[in-house]
Steps between C-alpha positions, in 0.01 A plus 500: 500500500133518430329728255300770686125477455323759286402661838697408808169494687425175318768328709302562818140498359417164658540650841299819461134573439381691197254785559399667169841424363691632804691239697428492875787351701462232760701434813711180522451336835582134597568409142158625375389808314232670712287811501591773746267583782543864402232660289714785365731490205764714340573520126822351373637715224755460220696817558648506154153534344287626784255213440343289773608134488353360816346547846668420827307432821563695818527199730398510865642379826286186452689426181830543682383276774400232250847519342675482836297199598600324175867599543503387863341160409768448235793603725553182692529273203702754291744588781567126571574434136881475460644811348655299212145394410363852533771627267398257224173689460686819437728340244181418316362851562820647350459272197145609455592869519757440227247308293241781531753784499342690211141493633616592849678803360194592284284492809734742686500724186120507494424574863808718579568678174876445491656419163549131411877509549454615857225245561728224373779623728255480793415138425870417463568646851209302641655184356836597652360539856325159455836353406639637823218344697592165354840526667347523846583140601869590472460830687286381787662172596544606858808521730649255744805508716647305788522775762633279786615144538198295420271802457378638171294805409302530177278756331212418272274742314124470522229684301294770674157376390251705299661809342360773275644703215355835384638602162497815285385593150841563336617138478193271484700177465851567631421651843254218597775260402743682731319326782292206373785256412715568807216512752344178371815302446591581862176333606262785556152540350398831349226745408579744223319829476603652162444861410141559397643680196677197360329185632525283185856365528431362849224283355741356249764439767240303706409292195863412427571412857203262506616348177845456646352293778468738794253357748170685540503768770876559500456801276189723494411828329258753650432811295406829655614834642515661840258273685684191373839637609372590848348158539835339414684723752244423768447125459647319800603186303716688248860497623677738264421758229701645216390815325639692200355842412517861602676606816182654637314170484809296590517681838127438561526128417815458706353671806171310477656159435761535777240622743345156461844346579571390141818508315481766236729611215362798313679659207405858421589761247827648376671811377813361335791735440753455222814699562677588174860613503663685206732206415211260453484314164261719304322227294476245780370759751244656263359168383485352850335802657245531223407138527483518877269803507263367233502122540158372596388854442692600815259286706756303701660566831844466343443770234736793474288806593773740612837568338763705678754644264837586666684780324509530116275221376314686222643265242341203679168686546487583125563140411239387754240721333585348162444154642174603672360629175548150348252364753156517338171435677323197355818381333775448754315667795198352662209675667468598862246308698199734505359833392545628855866400489550686173337814640707483819832455316420791269412725795850427646660616173290815468557599860878457464505710183302772678758494780786555267605159367600491135316243290751346260279218381119527550288192516172664595187449292635191325249330269560169321329458163242225517509499874373847574329385815827369646681655796836610363760738630806553283852508633565827681833654601502803731823697569588744776264342743554620853521246789214679680254447213229240553603317185854453647368365825200279416455185299357595165466142366514602138757541219634825645860591587579802719857633461662687789842667475780514756865609497636223724442127552437558872211736413357232276523241772335738746204531262474121475532447874240766582223323317295277730494206262787257458429242236776558245772741400757498225815678395631544142872546483819342367679550835507202728587724796201729436270199457615354831453840668130498394445130581614564856297814555174455307202427728335226295474126517592437132781683326601513136829603333427600140173308531173691504288215645716314758258215567697210654486164329421184694622393752562862599195645668279796412439759764554867576568714807330779686140570397528254212481199725326424831592183676796262520652283226457544126221368286710288260824302500659338803362762732147380430581170669529685829167673451293195402638253760562468871787315657479202731812438712558155641772384745555123514693273740482121481809361681477523878866416538616815319690751712271791592590862531314829515374455141340166562 
């Protein structure tokens, strides 16, 4: 592993422009670093300090068109490259991520504000999904069968063409790598539009891919916001789009992309319910739930934001509060992404308290010594939240846990099922029968038993249900092969003397 630079920005300084000490980011198109046609910029902030660390351009439809042209020009040569050769580049990319592990994590820490341990876990997951992409030759070898005497049918997979990926702020390195390795190994070319809040990691990804030997134009980065996203959705050459973000925007992107006859897979928000039964292991439940609600400052779509206690679970709630109080902003809890996010999260807490919720652990007004300008919210536990409260229904996206109480397991499942989201759900119990009962009835795409963050490991795919996902397939794992390829079916007959029947 490398030693992180004094400032992670030094790792990408060669591909930015300095303006009075503030780094202005460039787009990466056709293997070159180029200025955006856009004349407007947004500040890039370090959320743990509140200090500006860069400027990101608001790219235009012209920038998108330039990137599409570069990707389209590269597609023929890249798609005709044998998959075993394409994979070799990603073996090298994986090695480079391992070599630069520390500085990649430091870059995530600086632009996102999560603590270093969480940033390191993000890079480790990005490496894992790249490892999976390297197994594609074994997973996409095609199918062939003699269907009649002298007649065979076969299926081969072909890339779609130019695809686009629109990624969120909460995982600047991991979520882009949910799609980059798989889509490119399968023969597509890509345009990445990272979140304008965390655009730095995407620059480093582009650098490492080029160093690994990826041909120019196969991967492109266009920074921006709404205009850039709309141009990606509208461009006639782009064949497919993936999006990860809020449900509100996921719906808009899905509708706009599919209206232009593109494939689209758009992952939205979540309201994940953890159902806790009285027989649950006290220590395991409390530590898991506390980690789930506060990890990445609660800014992940797999975070526990709602706990449903069934029957007498006060002993677990008490232990949970003890664990939550061990989570200290600036020490083992990172910042939230912005001042606006901090204010919004604290409004949710205050409103719930005014409506009758009991604040057991209060994370409002958190200040970290030496980082007084940072955007911190401490771990917060609210008890006796009613299902009709806004905080029980909406995605808070902060280190906040709302506890609701029921007398029966069926009541708890009804609460989980009535929420429009469906990313994850979990049950904490020592009863296999009760666990199975919840697994079968929870309306979510990813289920945990005594696990607060039930993220599947490769090759199992990531994807929710209901209003947490729009589109077919999942974004990672084997399911991603279906999304990023199309099938060609061929029927072959050579021998004229073979007996014929209705199949031939």
